N, C-alpha and C positions, 0 to 999 in steps of 0.2 A: 504494500500500500504506500503510495507516494505522499508527500507532505500535503498537497492539496486535498487528497482524499481523506487524510486524517483530520484536517481542519473542518471539512464538510461534515464528516461523521460526528465530530464533537459538537458542531453547531446544531445538527439535528438532535443530538442527545440533549443539548441545552434547551432547545425549544420544547421537547417532550417533558423535560423536568418542570418547566414553567407551567405547562398545561396540566400535567398529571399530578405532580407533587406539590405544587403551590396553589394554583387557581382552584383546583378541585378540592383542596383541603382548606379553603377559606381565605387565602391571601388575596386581598382585593385592592390594596393601595397601588395605584398605577405607577407612582414614582418608584416604589420598592420593586415592583415587577420589572420596570424598565432597567433599574440598576442591576438586577439579577440577570437580565438579558445581556447587558453591555459588558459586565465584568466576567471575564472568562475564567472559570474556576480551575481549569487545567493548568493555568499559569502558577497556581499556588499549591498544586498537588505533586508530590514526588513522582519521578518517572515510573517507579515500580508499580504505582497505583493509578497511573494515567488512564487506563482502560475503564476504571471504576469512577471516574471523575464525577459523573452526573447521576450515579446511584444515590438514592436518598439515605445515606448513612455517613457517619463520621469516618475519616481515614487517617492513618498515622502520618505524622509529619516529622518524626524523630524526637528524641529527648523525652519520650513517654508522653508526648502531647498529640493532639488531634486537630484536624480541621473539621468544624461542625458540619452536620448534615445540612443540605441546602434549605430544607423546610424550616429548621430551627433558626438559621441565619435570617431568613425572610420574616419569620414570626417575630423574632426579637427586634428586628429593624422596624417592622410595622408597628409594634407596640411602643417603640421609642418615639414615634411621631416626629421624626426629624424634618426640619425645613431649612431653607437657605440662610436663615438668620441664626441658626443654632451653632454654638460651640460645643463639641461633644468630647467627653473623656471616655476612652476605651481602656478597660483594664484587661490585659491579656492580648497582646498583638498577635501572638501565635504565627500562623502562616501569612497573615496580612490580608486574607480574603475579606473578612468582616470589615477591616479597616478600609479597604478599597470600596466596598459597597457604601459605607458611611461617607466616604470622601465625595461621592457623586451627589449626595443629598445635603450635606452640611456646609456651613461657612468654613469651619476648620475642625479638624480632628486632632486631639492630643492622645497619644497611645503609649501605654506602659507595658513593658515585657521584662520579666525577671531573667529570662534565658538569653544571653547576649547573642548566641548563634542564631536563634530564631528572629530576634529583632533585626539583626544585620541582614539576614536573608530577605525578610519582609521589606525592609527599607530599599534594598537593591531592586526588588521586583517593582515596587511602586515608583521608584525613580525611573526605571526603564519604561514604565507605562505613562510617564509624564505627569504623575500626580504631585501637586505642589502645595496642597493645603493640609498636610499632615506633619505633625511634630512628634518625634520619637523620644522616649526616655527609657533607659534600662534601670530597673530597680524594683522595689517592693510595691506592687500595685495596690495592695490592701491599705497602704498609707496615703493613697491619693497622689495628686500631682505635687511635685516637690516645692513648687512656688505657691504663694498665697494667691488663690484664684478660685472663681466659682464657674460652674458649667451649667448650661441649659439642659443638657442631657448627659447621663452617665450610663454606660453599658458594661456589664461585668461578664466576661466570656469564660469564666471558670467558677466552679462551685465555691461558695462561702458558707460557713456554719451559721452565720448571722450577718446582717447588714453591717459592713465596716463603718465605724463611727467617722473616720476621716472622710469617707465618701459622702456620707449624709451631710457632713458639714460643708463640703465643697459643692453640693447640689444647690443651684440657685433657687430662690423663691419662685414657686410655680413650675419648677423643673421636674423632669421625669427621670427615673433610674430603673433599668431592667436588669435583673440579676437572678441566677439560680441559687436558691438558699435552702440549706438543709445539710444533713449528714453526708459523709462520703458514700457514694453508691447511687442514691436517688435523691433528687431535690425537687422543690417547687419553683417554677419560674414565676417571679414576682414583678409586678409593675408598681413602682413606688413614686408617690408624688409629695412634694414639699409644699405645705400650705401653712402660713403663719408660723413658720419655723418648725412645724411638726411633720413627721413622715407618716403618711397613710399608705397601706399596701393592699394590693389585689392579686390574688393567685390566678394564674393563667392555665397551667398544666404541669404535669410531672415531667421532669427531664433528668438526664444523666450527663454530668460534666466531669472532667478531670478537676482535681482540687486546686484552688488558689493557695499557694504556699506563701505565708507572710505573717507579719505581726498581728494583723487583724483578720487573718484567714486561718488556714490549717497549719499545724506544725509539720515539719519535715517528716 
């Protein structure tokens, strides 16, 4: 199979993913669907798993981490309600796929990854794609952005045992945070809103994420 045939095959698989795994399961935000169409997931998947790129499942990316299944990426993005005025904090850069999706929707994305190799790989991919509205930081994401700053939206792409206090503090008034919260193994995907300085939560569905290791996450 030549390069053109591979590209066409992946493009067809991406279209089927959008129809079968996203729209039919309730993803309806047109901006989110467009982002999932424009961003090619194969660019963030290791070569060994390239043939499974558009299967609706997580895939290994090394360092005991995964790229989330497309449906969960779309669901979390839709629940975050990002618009072009939003500054978004992402906890867990991972492969950079979710970062890329957010970059098409937000004013700017600030992303934190504790594993330097993954952060550098994601940064390299996004640079090649011409993405210029993402700022990277390597460190403990559970502690939030290292500088004093508030964010309109916060997305946590690894499991936390409870909502990290620093993230709640950095969430702007009226802002939204989406995070998988619960014990290792199975969590509840929560949408959190900050109103009058208080955090209210709404459960969306059960999910399974790798653990966020950090001071306000899980211990090693």
